[in-house]
Structures are given as structure tokens and as C-alpha cells.
ROPAGU-95967 format. One record per residue (C-alpha): residue in three letters; chain; residue number from 1; x, z, y. Coordinates in steps of 0.1 Angstrom, whole numbers, plus 5000, padded with zeros to 4 digits. Each point is the difference from the previous one (the first is absolute). Layout:
<padrens>
+------+-------+------+------+------+------+
! resn ! chain ! resi !    x !    z !    y !
+------+-------+------+------+------+------+
!  ALA !     A !  NUM !    X !    Z !    Y !
...
+------+-------+------+------+------+------+
</padrens>
This chain:
<padrens>
+------+-------+------+------+------+------+
! resn ! chain ! resi !    x !    z !    y !
+------+-------+------+------+------+------+
!  UNK !     A !    1 ! 6560 ! 6937 ! 4125 !
!  UNK !     A !    2 ! 5001 ! 5032 ! 4980 !
!  UNK !     A !    3 ! 5031 ! 5011 ! 5019 !
!  UNK !     A !    4 ! 4984 ! 4991 ! 5033 !
!  UNK !     A !    5 ! 4968 ! 5018 ! 4991 !
!  UNK !     A !    6 ! 5019 ! 5031 ! 4989 !
!  UNK !     A !    7 ! 5021 ! 5002 ! 5032 !
!  UNK !     A !    8 ! 4969 ! 4996 ! 5022 !
!  UNK !     A !    9 ! 4982 ! 5027 ! 4981 !
!  UNK !     A !   10 ! 5029 ! 5024 ! 5005 !
!  UNK !     A !   11 ! 5004 ! 4991 ! 5037 !
!  UNK !     A !   12 ! 5036 ! 4988 ! 4994 !
!  UNK !     A !   13 ! 5000 ! 4973 ! 5028 !
!  UNK !     A !   14 ! 5038 ! 5002 ! 5005 !
!  UNK !     A !   15 ! 5004 ! 4990 ! 4964 !
!  UNK !     A !   16 ! 4976 ! 4972 ! 5005 !
!  UNK !     A !   17 ! 5021 ! 4988 ! 5029 !
!  UNK !     A !   18 ! 5031 ! 5000 ! 4979 !
!  UNK !     A !   19 ! 4982 ! 4982 ! 4972 !
!  UNK !     A !   20 ! 4987 ! 4973 ! 5023 !
!  UNK !     A !   21 ! 5034 ! 4996 ! 5016 !
!  UNK !     A !   22 ! 5016 ! 4995 ! 4966 !
!  UNK !     A !   23 ! 4974 ! 4976 ! 4988 !
!  UNK !     A !   24 ! 5005 ! 4978 ! 5031 !
!  UNK !     A !   25 ! 5034 ! 4991 ! 4985 !
!  UNK !     A !   26 ! 4981 ! 4982 ! 4972 !
!  UNK !     A !   27 ! 4970 ! 4987 ! 5019 !
!  UNK !     A !   28 ! 5009 ! 4997 ! 5036 !
!  UNK !     A !   29 ! 4971 ! 4977 ! 5008 !
!  UNK !     A !   30 ! 4972 ! 5019 ! 4983 !
!  UNK !     A !   31 ! 4975 ! 5007 ! 5028 !
!  UNK !     A !   32 ! 4984 ! 5031 ! 4985 !
!  UNK !     A !   33 ! 5034 ! 5015 ! 4993 !
!  UNK !     A !   34 ! 5012 ! 4992 ! 5036 !
!  UNK !     A !   35 ! 4969 ! 5015 ! 5015 !
!  UNK !     A !   36 ! 5004 ! 5032 ! 4980 !
!  UNK !     A !   37 ! 5037 ! 5002 ! 5009 !
!  UNK !     A !   38 ! 4993 ! 4995 ! 5037 !
!  UNK !     A !   39 ! 4972 ! 5026 ! 5000 !
!  UNK !     A !   40 ! 5020 ! 5027 ! 4983 !
!  UNK !     A !   41 ! 5032 ! 4991 ! 5020 !
!  UNK !     A !   42 ! 4979 ! 5006 ! 5031 !
!  UNK !     A !   43 ! 4984 ! 5033 ! 4991 !
!  UNK !     A !   44 ! 5034 ! 5014 ! 4988 !
!  UNK !     A !   45 ! 5019 ! 4987 ! 5030 !
!  UNK !     A !   46 ! 5023 ! 4979 ! 4978 !
!  UNK !     A !   47 ! 4994 ! 4970 ! 5024 !
!  UNK !     A !   48 ! 4990 ! 5002 ! 5036 !
!  UNK !     A !   49 ! 4964 ! 4990 ! 5009 !
!  UNK !     A !   50 ! 5011 ! 4969 ! 5019 !
!  UNK !     A !   51 ! 5019 ! 4986 ! 4970 !
!  UNK !     A !   52 ! 4970 ! 5008 ! 4977 !
!  UNK !     A !   53 ! 4976 ! 4983 ! 5024 !
!  UNK !     A !   54 ! 5021 ! 4969 ! 5000 !
!  UNK !     A !   55 ! 5002 ! 4999 ! 4963 !
!  UNK !     A !   56 ! 4963 ! 5006 ! 4995 !
!  UNK !     A !   57 ! 4991 ! 4973 ! 5026 !
!  UNK !     A !   58 ! 5021 ! 4975 ! 4980 !
!  UNK !     A !   59 ! 4984 ! 5012 ! 4968 !
!  UNK !     A !   60 ! 4966 ! 4995 ! 5014 !
!  UNK !     A !   61 ! 5008 ! 4964 ! 5009 !
!  UNK !     A !   62 ! 5009 ! 4994 ! 4963 !
!  UNK !     A !   63 ! 4973 ! 5021 ! 4983 !
!  UNK !     A !   64 ! 4972 ! 5012 ! 5022 !
!  UNK !     A !   65 ! 4985 ! 5032 ! 4985 !
!  UNK !     A !   66 ! 4979 ! 5026 ! 5018 !
!  UNK !     A !   67 ! 5022 ! 5029 ! 4989 !
!  UNK !     A !   68 ! 5030 ! 4982 ! 5016 !
!  UNK !     A !   69 ! 4982 ! 5000 ! 5033 !
!  UNK !     A !   70 ! 4994 ! 5037 ! 4999 !
!  UNK !     A !   71 ! 5036 ! 5007 ! 4993 !
!  UNK !     A !   72 ! 5011 ! 4977 ! 5028 !
!  UNK !     A !   73 ! 4976 ! 5019 ! 5024 !
!  UNK !     A !   74 ! 5016 ! 5033 ! 4989 !
!  UNK !     A !   75 ! 5035 ! 4986 ! 5006 !
!  UNK !     A !   76 ! 4990 ! 4988 ! 5035 !
!  UNK !     A !   77 ! 4984 ! 5033 ! 5009 !
!  UNK !     A !   78 ! 5031 ! 5019 ! 4989 !
!  UNK !     A !   79 ! 5021 ! 4975 ! 5020 !
!  UNK !     A !   80 ! 4981 ! 5011 ! 5031 !
!  UNK !     A !   81 ! 4980 ! 4967 ! 5002 !
!  UNK !     A !   82 ! 4964 ! 5011 ! 4995 !
!  UNK !     A !   83 ! 4987 ! 4970 ! 5019 !
!  UNK !     A !   84 ! 5016 ! 4977 ! 4974 !
!  UNK !     A !   85 ! 4984 ! 5020 ! 4972 !
+------+-------+------+------+------+------+
</padrens>
């Protein structure tokens, strides 16, 4: 958490993406980690919006959290599907 907090405070979101991507090697089913990875992968263009939307929809079926829905809505909007959002 201290590393996460420090990177957020400094606006180093690309480093956060790299950190989440690395941590997924150790905890590939951690819902919060998956959500954070998908979100940062979306905003940095690491993954296309459609792929993020598919991953987030699957995540929501496993662990339904309000923040996951807002990230899914963003992915759908960036995927030119505002009606789905």
C-alpha cells in the first residue's frame, strides 16, 4: 500500500500499470488487482477498450463492485458503445 499511495500521489500511473501487471503473475485471480490492471491498461492504451470491457464484465460476474461498473462503462464508451454503458 505505501508504494501504491506514493505512486498515486506523484501521478505515476504508468508505473502503477507496470506494478499491477507484474503482481498479476503472483495473484492472477485477485479481483481488485484485476480491476486496477484493466483500468490502467484502458487509460494508457495498453489494451483495447473491447478487451477491457470483456475482462471487466467477467470480473463483475465474479465480484460485483460499484467501481468495476464505472470502469466497464468507461471501456464501453471508449469502444464507441455508449448505449451499452
